[in-house]
C-alpha positions as CSV (number, residue, x, y, z in Angstrom):
1,M,116.2,125.2,136.1
2,L,114.8,122.3,137.7
3,N,114.4,119.5,135.1
4,L,113.0,116.1,136.0
5,V,112.4,113.0,134.1
6,L,109.7,111.0,136.0
7,F,110.1,107.3,135.5
8,G,108.6,104.3,136.0
9,P,106.5,101.3,134.6
10,P,102.9,101.8,133.4
11,G,100.8,102.1,136.6
12,A,103.7,103.4,138.4
13,G,101.8,106.7,139.5
14,K,103.5,109.1,137.1
15,G,100.5,111.2,135.8
16,T,99.0,111.5,139.4
17,Q,102.3,112.5,140.7
18,S,103.2,114.9,138.1
19,A,100.2,116.8,138.6
20,F,101.3,117.6,142.3
21,L,104.8,118.3,141.3
22,V,103.8,120.7,138.7
23,D,101.9,122.8,141.0
24,R,104.6,122.7,144.0
25,Y,107.6,123.5,141.9
26,E,105.9,125.5,138.9
27,L,106.8,123.1,136.4
28,V,105.6,122.5,132.6
29,H,104.4,118.6,132.3
30,L,105.5,117.3,129.1
31,S,103.9,113.8,128.2
32,T,105.0,112.4,125.3
33,G,101.4,110.7,125.2
34,D,99.9,114.1,125.3
35,L,102.0,115.9,122.6
36,F,101.4,113.1,120.3
37,R,97.6,113.3,120.8
38,F,97.8,117.1,120.5
39,N,99.9,117.2,117.3
40,I,97.8,114.6,115.6
41,K,94.5,116.2,116.7
42,N,95.6,119.5,115.7
43,E,97.2,118.3,112.4
44,T,100.5,119.9,112.9
45,E,103.3,118.9,110.4
46,L,104.7,116.7,113.1
47,G,101.6,115.0,114.0
48,Q,100.7,114.2,110.4
49,L,104.2,112.7,110.0
50,A,103.6,110.9,113.5
51,K,100.2,109.6,112.3
52,S,101.7,108.3,109.0
53,Y,103.7,106.1,110.8
54,M,101.3,104.7,113.3
55,D,98.6,104.3,110.7
56,K,101.1,101.8,109.1
57,G,101.7,100.1,112.3
58,Q,105.2,101.1,112.8
59,L,106.9,103.1,115.6
60,V,107.4,106.7,115.4
61,P,111.1,107.5,114.6
62,D,112.8,109.0,117.6
63,S,113.5,111.9,115.4
64,V,109.8,112.8,115.2
65,T,109.5,112.6,118.8
66,I,112.2,114.4,120.0
67,S,111.3,117.1,117.4
68,M,107.7,117.3,119.3
69,L,109.4,117.8,122.4
70,E,111.9,120.3,121.3
71,D,108.7,122.3,119.9
72,A,106.7,122.0,123.4
73,V,109.9,123.3,125.2
74,N,110.6,126.1,122.7
75,K,106.8,127.1,123.5
76,N,107.7,127.8,127.5
77,P,110.9,129.9,127.4
78,Q,109.7,131.5,130.8
79,A,109.3,128.0,132.5
80,K,111.2,127.2,135.7
81,G,111.8,123.8,134.4
82,F,109.9,120.7,133.2
83,I,108.8,117.2,134.3
84,F,109.7,115.1,131.3
85,D,106.7,111.9,131.5
86,G,107.2,109.2,129.1
87,F,110.4,110.3,127.7
88,P,113.0,109.4,127.2
89,R,112.4,105.6,126.7
90,T,115.9,104.9,125.1
91,H,119.3,105.8,125.4
92,G,119.3,107.5,122.2
93,Q,116.3,109.6,123.2
94,A,118.2,110.5,126.6
95,Q,121.2,111.3,124.5
96,A,119.0,113.7,122.4
97,L,117.1,115.0,125.0
98,D,120.5,116.0,126.8
99,A,122.2,117.7,123.6
100,F,119.0,119.5,123.2
101,L,119.0,120.8,126.7
102,E,122.6,121.6,126.6
103,G,122.0,123.8,123.9
104,R,119.5,125.5,126.3
105,S,122.2,125.7,128.6
106,T,120.5,123.5,130.9
107,G,120.4,119.8,131.5
108,I,118.4,117.0,133.1
109,T,118.7,117.7,136.8
110,S,117.5,114.1,138.1
111,M,115.5,111.3,136.8
112,V,113.2,110.3,139.6
113,A,111.7,106.7,139.6
114,L,108.3,105.2,141.1
115,E,109.5,101.5,141.9
116,V,106.4,99.4,142.2
117,P,106.6,95.5,142.0
118,E,104.8,94.0,139.2
119,D,102.1,92.7,141.5
120,E,100.9,96.0,142.4
121,L,101.2,97.4,139.0
122,R,98.9,94.8,138.0
123,V,96.4,95.6,140.6
124,R,96.7,99.6,139.7
125,L,96.0,98.8,136.1
126,A,92.9,96.9,136.6
127,E,91.5,99.2,138.7
128,R,92.3,102.2,136.5
129,A,90.6,100.1,133.7
130,K,87.2,100.6,136.3
131,T,87.7,104.0,136.9
132,S,89.0,105.8,133.6
133,G,87.5,103.7,130.8
134,R,91.0,102.4,129.5
135,P,89.6,99.0,128.1
136,D,93.6,98.2,127.5
137,D,94.1,98.3,131.3
138,A,91.5,95.6,131.7
139,D,93.0,92.6,129.7
140,P,95.5,91.1,131.7
141,S,97.4,89.8,128.8
142,I,98.0,93.2,127.5
143,I,98.9,94.6,130.9
144,Q,101.7,91.9,131.1
145,N,102.9,93.1,127.6
146,R,103.2,96.5,128.8
147,I,105.2,95.7,131.9
148,D,107.4,93.4,129.7
149,V,108.0,96.2,127.0
150,Y,108.8,98.4,130.0
151,N,111.4,96.3,131.6
152,A,113.1,94.9,127.9
153,E,113.1,98.2,126.4
154,T,112.4,101.6,128.6
155,A,113.8,100.2,132.0
156,P,117.5,100.3,130.8
157,V,117.5,104.0,130.6
158,K,118.1,103.9,134.2
159,D,121.7,102.8,133.6
160,Y,122.0,105.8,131.2
161,Y,121.1,108.3,134.2
162,E,122.7,106.3,137.1
163,G,126.0,106.8,134.8
164,Q,125.6,110.5,135.6
165,A,124.8,110.0,139.1
166,K,121.3,111.4,138.3
167,Y,119.0,108.4,139.1
168,Q,116.9,108.5,142.2
169,G,114.6,105.8,143.2
170,V,111.4,106.1,145.1
171,D,109.4,103.8,146.8
172,G,106.1,104.0,144.9
173,V,104.0,102.0,147.2
174,G,101.6,103.5,149.8
175,S,99.2,106.4,149.7
176,I,99.4,109.0,147.3
177,E,100.2,111.4,149.8
178,E,103.0,109.2,151.2
179,I,104.4,108.9,147.8
180,T,104.4,112.5,146.9
181,D,106.2,113.2,150.2
182,R,109.0,110.7,149.2
183,L,109.4,112.4,146.0
184,V,109.1,116.1,147.6
185,G,111.9,114.9,149.9
186,I,114.0,113.9,147.2
187,I,113.6,116.7,144.9
188,D,114.1,119.2,147.9
189,A,117.4,117.6,148.4
190,L,118.7,118.1,144.7
């Protein structure tokens, strides 16, 4: 089973590249953002629980996020593998994901990280604001805050996978096709 953590800062191109990788390797794409939106919209028990925290301006506890992810994995028993996008964001989440997958006799094959300089991220996010209607991407201070939060809180998860010799960095600058080719080269070599 091919299980990838697609990693990188906001604007690195994870969503764009996920679409190509899902098709090429016949994987199931699991985005925590999509899972939250689905569960909240459909008023599932987990969605209502998550919304109760969000409505108070609190972070949704890892246990709720992990439960949503486990539920999504369990709904795809015939999957050839998964792309985890936006998860894990902390060492605790990475450990919980490992424990869950181990219980299914599998594990993370690799963390593949799109490495993009901050100046390029700012340009991409500002452009995305124009093309996708995401107003949060139009404000330079919000963009910088998102990058800062990623660097402080999420980027350290790289160390977790480096410690398992599962980290693969990929140059995330160039055309979409060039970046896809780099990713495929790394994944095919796994």
